[in-house]
N, C-alpha and C positions, 0 to 999 in steps of 0.2 A: 385522559386530559393531557394537553400539550405540556411539555417540560418547561420549567422556568429557564429562561435564557439569560446568560450573563456574558458580558464582554470584559475581557481582562487585557489591560494595556501593560506591557512588560518589556524588559530589555535583558538580553542574554549576558550583559556585563553587570547586572545588579544582583548581589547576593540575596537580598530579601525576596527578589522574584523567584529564586530557586526554592526558598521555603514556601512561597505561595504555590508554586507548581506542585510540590510534594503534597500539600494540603488539599489542593483541588483534585488531584488524583484520588485521594482518600474520600472526598465528598462524592465523586462520581461513583465510587464503589458503594458508599453508604446509601446513595439515592439512585439506584440504577433506573435509567429511563426518565427520572423525574427532574433532573437538572442537566443543563447543557452549557458548556463554557467555550467561548470563542476567543482565541488568543490573537491580539493585535499588537502591532509594533509600536514601541516608544523608543526614542533614540537619546540615550544619555550622552553619547558622543556622536553627534550627527555628522561631523566632519573629520577627515583623517588628521591625526596628530602624530606623525612619525618622529622618531628620535626621542621618545620619552625615556627617562632614566630608569633602568631596570631595578637598581637597588632601592630607589624611592618607591617604585611600584611594589617590590617585594615587601618592603616595610608596611605599605598600605594593606597588603593582604593579611597581615596579622589581625586586622580588625574583623576579618571573617570569622574569628572565633566567637564573636558575639551572636550572629545569626546561627552559627553551628551549635551553640549551647542551648538553643531553644528546643522545646518538644516538637516533634513532627518536622524536623528540619532536613535540609539537604546535607550532603557530605562535603566538608570543607577542609582544606589544608593550606598552610602558608606556601607561597609559590616556590617551587623547586626548579632547578635547572636554569638554563639561559635563554629559553624561548620567551617571546613577548618583549615588552608589554603589548597589550592589544592596541591596535591603531584607532579603530572607531567601531561604532555599533552596527553598521549596515551589513557587513559580510555574513554574520551568523543568521540574521533575519532573512537574507536572500537564500541561504542554504535551507532554512526551515520552510520557506515558501516554495522552494523548488521541490522539496520532499512532499509538501502538501499537494502539489500539482499531480502527484502520483497516487494520492488517496489519503484518507484520514489516518490510517494506521502508520504509513511511512512518516507522516508529520509528527504523530505522537512519539514515535521512537526517536526521530531526529531532535525533537524539542527536548526530551529528557537527556539525550546523549550530549547535546551541546552544553547544557548546564553542568553535567557531571564532568565532562572533559575539561571545562574551564576551571571549575571550583575545586574539583577533587583530584584532577590529574595534571594540573599545571600545563595545559595545552592552549596555545594561542588560537582561539576560535575565530580570530579575524584574519588568520593566515590562510590563503587559498589551498595550499597543499595539506594543511591540517584538516580543512573542511573536506577535501577530496578523500583523505584517509578515513574520516568518520563516515562518509558516504559508503565507502567500501566495507567498513566494519559492520555496517548495518545490512549489508547485502543488497543495497539498492543497485539498480542497473547502471553499470559503469557508463554506458553510452548516454544516460540521461543526466549525468552531472552537469552538462552544459546548460541545463535549464537555469542554473544560477545566474547566467548572463542575460537572461530574458529582460529587456528593458521594462516590460510590463510589471515585473516583480519589483523592480526598483521604484517605479511610479506608485505601486500599491503600498510599499513600505513607507515612502515619504508621505503619501496621502493619509495613512493611518496615524502617523506621528502628528500631522497637522490637525487631524480630527480630534486627537486626544487633547492637544493644546486648546483647541476651540471649545472643548467640553469642560475646560477648567482643570484638567489633570496637571498637577504641579510636581508629582513624584510617582514612582512606581514601586511595587505593583499597585495598580488602580483597578478596582472592580466596579462595574455598573450593571444593575439589573435592567434588562431591556424593558422599556415602558416606564422607567423611573429615571429622572435626570440626575439623581444623587450619585456621587462617586465616593466610594470608600477607598482611601489611600492607605497602603501599608500591608505588610504580611501579618494579618491578625490571627489569633488562635483559632483552632478548628471550631471551638464552641461558639465563637461569635458568628462564624459563617453558618453553622447549623441553626442557630437561633434566627438568623436572617431568613434562611430557607423555610424553617418551620412556620415562622410568623407570616411570611408571604403566602405559603400554601394555605394556611388556615384562613387568611383574609380572602384569598381568591375563592376558596370553597364556600365562604359565607356570602359570596357575590360582590365583594368589594373590588376596588381597583388595585393594580399592582402597587405594593408598598415596600 
């Protein structure tokens, strides 16, 4: 039977999206071959905003303790050092899509690495040299880093953001089951996602529509 397909709208600057990413990896392990998640861009900061105050941003990062205290969470710490604040959402999405152009596994590794670098290591993932460094750390071909400048990737990123807005996404993470227009917003506990999967599988096995 074909796997259940989910679309996840997410932003690399969103702490709750980090938690959702950790939980979705767990779901993929719990339901091998039975579920499939496609990550799509959402832009919390769609336009550059240079000159943001570093100390105000550092104070904001103290709020990351809340998602960090949840079960099945990512790794978070208050911002350290003098890098940042991040300028806008687009650069890390371009890096992830550039990695995806090399294959599914490079994307998965870059996706996780971007989140960990930002939330756990205080690295500005909107800075080009930081992205280049992450690319190298993952052992991706140095000569392929230029894919990040492919205009098609920028068009794809912006199109996915527009698609999310048109679908009624008002916040992220937002998860939608393909074949069902309903969107679940928020990083929910693993058990909620499991119930959703189990209910849908049972309904489909009984000959019903996607629910």
